[in-house]
C-alpha positions as a Markdown table, in Angstrom:
| # | Residue | x | y | z |
|---|---|---|---|---|
| 1 | Met | 7.9 | -8.4 | 15.6 |
| 2 | Gly | 5.8 | -5.0 | 16.0 |
| 3 | Leu | 7.3 | -2.2 | 15.2 |
| 4 | Asp | 6.6 | 2.2 | 15.9 |
| 5 | Pro | 5.5 | 3.1 | 11.9 |
| 6 | Arg | 7.0 | 6.5 | 13.1 |
| 7 | Thr | 10.4 | 5.1 | 13.7 |
| 8 | Leu | 11.1 | 2.2 | 11.8 |
| 9 | Pro | 14.7 | 0.9 | 12.0 |
| 10 | Pro | 17.0 | 1.6 | 9.1 |
| 11 | Glu | 17.0 | -2.3 | 8.0 |
| 12 | Ala | 12.9 | -1.6 | 7.8 |
| 13 | Leu | 13.4 | 1.9 | 6.0 |
| 14 | Ala | 16.1 | 0.0 | 3.2 |
| 15 | Phe | 13.6 | -2.8 | 2.6 |
| 16 | Leu | 10.9 | -0.5 | 1.7 |
| 17 | Thr | 12.6 | 1.2 | -0.6 |
| 18 | Glu | 14.2 | -2.4 | -2.1 |
| 19 | Arg | 12.5 | -3.3 | -5.5 |
| 20 | His | 9.2 | -6.4 | -4.5 |
| 21 | Leu | 6.4 | -6.7 | -5.1 |
| 22 | Ala | 3.8 | -7.2 | -2.3 |
| 23 | Thr | 0.4 | -8.4 | -1.2 |
| 24 | Leu | -2.6 | -5.8 | -0.7 |
| 25 | Thr | -5.3 | -7.8 | 1.4 |
| 26 | Thr | -8.9 | -6.0 | 1.4 |
| 27 | Leu | -12.2 | -7.3 | 2.2 |
| 28 | Arg | -15.0 | -8.2 | 0.2 |
| 29 | Pro | -18.7 | -7.1 | 0.8 |
| 30 | Asp | -18.9 | -10.8 | 2.0 |
| 31 | Gly | -16.2 | -10.6 | 4.7 |
| 32 | Ser | -13.8 | -12.6 | 2.6 |
| 33 | Pro | -10.1 | -11.7 | 1.7 |
| 34 | His | -9.3 | -10.1 | -1.2 |
| 35 | Val | -5.5 | -10.9 | -1.7 |
| 36 | Val | -3.4 | -9.5 | -4.9 |
| 37 | Ala | 0.0 | -8.5 | -5.9 |
| 38 | Val | 0.8 | -4.9 | -5.8 |
| 39 | Gly | 3.5 | -2.4 | -6.5 |
| 40 | Val | 3.8 | -0.2 | -2.8 |
| 41 | Thr | 5.7 | 2.8 | -1.4 |
| 42 | Trp | 6.1 | 4.1 | 2.0 |
| 43 | Asp | 5.9 | 7.8 | 3.1 |
| 44 | Gly | 7.0 | 7.7 | 6.4 |
| 45 | Asp | 6.5 | 11.3 | 6.7 |
| 46 | Ala | 2.6 | 10.7 | 6.4 |
| 47 | Gly | 2.6 | 7.4 | 7.6 |
| 48 | Leu | 1.0 | 6.3 | 4.3 |
| 49 | Ala | 1.5 | 3.0 | 2.1 |
| 50 | Arg | 0.3 | 4.0 | -1.0 |
| 51 | Val | -0.9 | 1.7 | -4.0 |
| 52 | Ile | -2.0 | 2.8 | -7.4 |
| 53 | Thr | -4.4 | 1.3 | -9.2 |
| 54 | Phe | -7.9 | 1.9 | -11.3 |
| 55 | Ala | -11.1 | 3.0 | -10.0 |
| 56 | Ser | -13.5 | -0.3 | -11.2 |
| 57 | Ser | -10.2 | -2.7 | -9.9 |
| 58 | Arg | -11.6 | -5.4 | -7.2 |
| 59 | Lys | -9.1 | -3.6 | -4.6 |
| 60 | Ala | -10.4 | -0.1 | -5.0 |
| 61 | Arg | -14.3 | -1.3 | -5.1 |
| 62 | Asn | -13.9 | -3.4 | -2.0 |
| 63 | Leu | -12.3 | 0.2 | -0.3 |
| 64 | Phe | -15.4 | 2.5 | -1.8 |
| 65 | Ala | -17.8 | -0.3 | -0.2 |
| 66 | Ala | -16.3 | 0.4 | 3.1 |
| 67 | Pro | -14.1 | 3.2 | 3.2 |
| 68 | Gly | -11.5 | 3.4 | 6.1 |
| 69 | Ser | -12.0 | -0.2 | 6.5 |
| 70 | Arg | -8.8 | -2.1 | 7.1 |
| 71 | Ala | -6.0 | -3.3 | 4.8 |
| 72 | Ala | -2.9 | -4.7 | 4.8 |
| 73 | Val | 0.5 | -4.6 | 2.2 |
| 74 | Ser | 3.1 | -7.9 | 3.0 |
| 75 | Gln | 6.5 | -7.7 | 1.3 |
| 76 | Val | 8.5 | -10.9 | 1.5 |
| 77 | Asp | 12.7 | -11.7 | 0.5 |
| 78 | Gly | 13.1 | -15.1 | 1.9 |
| 79 | Gly | 13.5 | -14.9 | 5.8 |
| 80 | Arg | 12.8 | -11.2 | 5.7 |
| 81 | Trp | 9.1 | -9.9 | 5.6 |
| 82 | Leu | 7.0 | -6.4 | 6.4 |
| 83 | Thr | 3.7 | -6.2 | 6.7 |
| 84 | Leu | 1.8 | -2.3 | 6.9 |
| 85 | Glu | -1.7 | -2.4 | 8.4 |
| 86 | Gly | -3.9 | 0.2 | 8.8 |
| 87 | Pro | -6.9 | 1.9 | 7.6 |
| 88 | Ala | -7.6 | 2.8 | 3.7 |
| 89 | Val | -9.5 | 4.9 | 1.6 |
| 90 | Val | -9.6 | 5.2 | -2.2 |
| 91 | Thr | -8.7 | 8.7 | -3.7 |
| 92 | Asp | -8.9 | 10.1 | -7.4 |
| 93 | Asp | -7.7 | 13.6 | -6.0 |
| 94 | Pro | -5.2 | 14.3 | -8.6 |
| 95 | Thr | -2.5 | 15.2 | -6.5 |
| 96 | Arg | -2.9 | 12.1 | -4.1 |
| 97 | Val | -2.8 | 11.0 | -7.2 |
| 98 | Ala | 0.4 | 12.1 | -8.8 |
| 99 | Glu | 2.3 | 11.8 | -5.6 |
| 100 | Ala | 1.4 | 7.9 | -5.3 |
| 101 | Val | 2.1 | 7.5 | -9.1 |
| 102 | Arg | 5.9 | 9.9 | -8.4 |
| 103 | Arg | 6.6 | 7.5 | -5.7 |
| 104 | Tyr | 5.5 | 4.5 | -7.7 |
| 105 | Ala | 7.9 | 5.8 | -10.5 |
| 106 | Glu | 10.2 | 6.0 | -8.2 |
| 107 | Arg | 10.1 | 2.5 | -6.6 |
| 108 | Tyr | 9.4 | 0.5 | -9.9 |
| 109 | Arg | 9.4 | 2.1 | -13.1 |
| 110 | Glu | 6.8 | 5.0 | -14.8 |
| 111 | Pro | 3.3 | 3.2 | -15.0 |
| 112 | Gly | 1.5 | 3.6 | -18.2 |
| 113 | Glu | -1.2 | 6.7 | -18.2 |
| 114 | Arg | -4.7 | 5.5 | -17.1 |
| 115 | Pro | -7.5 | 7.9 | -17.0 |
| 116 | Asp | -9.5 | 6.2 | -14.5 |
| 117 | Arg | -6.5 | 5.7 | -12.0 |
| 118 | Val | -6.7 | 6.2 | -8.7 |
| 119 | Ala | -4.7 | 5.5 | -5.4 |
| 120 | Ile | -5.2 | 3.6 | -2.2 |
| 121 | Glu | -4.2 | 4.9 | 0.8 |
| 122 | Ile | -3.7 | 3.0 | 4.2 |
| 123 | Ala | -2.8 | 5.3 | 7.1 |
| 124 | Val | -0.2 | 2.6 | 8.6 |
| 125 | Asp | -0.8 | 2.1 | 12.7 |
| 126 | Arg | 0.9 | -1.6 | 12.7 |
| 127 | Val | 4.1 | -2.9 | 10.9 |
| 128 | Leu | 4.9 | -6.2 | 11.8 |
| 129 | Gly | 8.0 | -8.1 | 10.0 |
| 130 | Arg | 11.5 | -9.1 | 10.8 |
| 131 | Ala | 13.9 | -6.9 | 8.1 |
């Protein structure tokens, strides 16, 4: 079922705050999908799904190679699932990375320090699922 990312129902919002890992799908330069387990956070006010990672990771390199290409994060728990999809960018802007880290720590745990930390931001324009 398709959902409007600007007006997610309460059960979808609750699902996005529970502690669940997700998968992030980006496309490699050859067009093949790269799917990896990640922690993801949802910022409904900004319409952004955020993933923290390091600059040399495959997922970041995929997006560096094609800024604004589409990416998707999906989380599943039994029969409940949500996929957040949209154009994605990688940022090393300290303010944006700090916000991504703050939200990650709130949902999961405080991440270890990394000098090469970056954030992937997905401007969500499509939500699919059953929450």
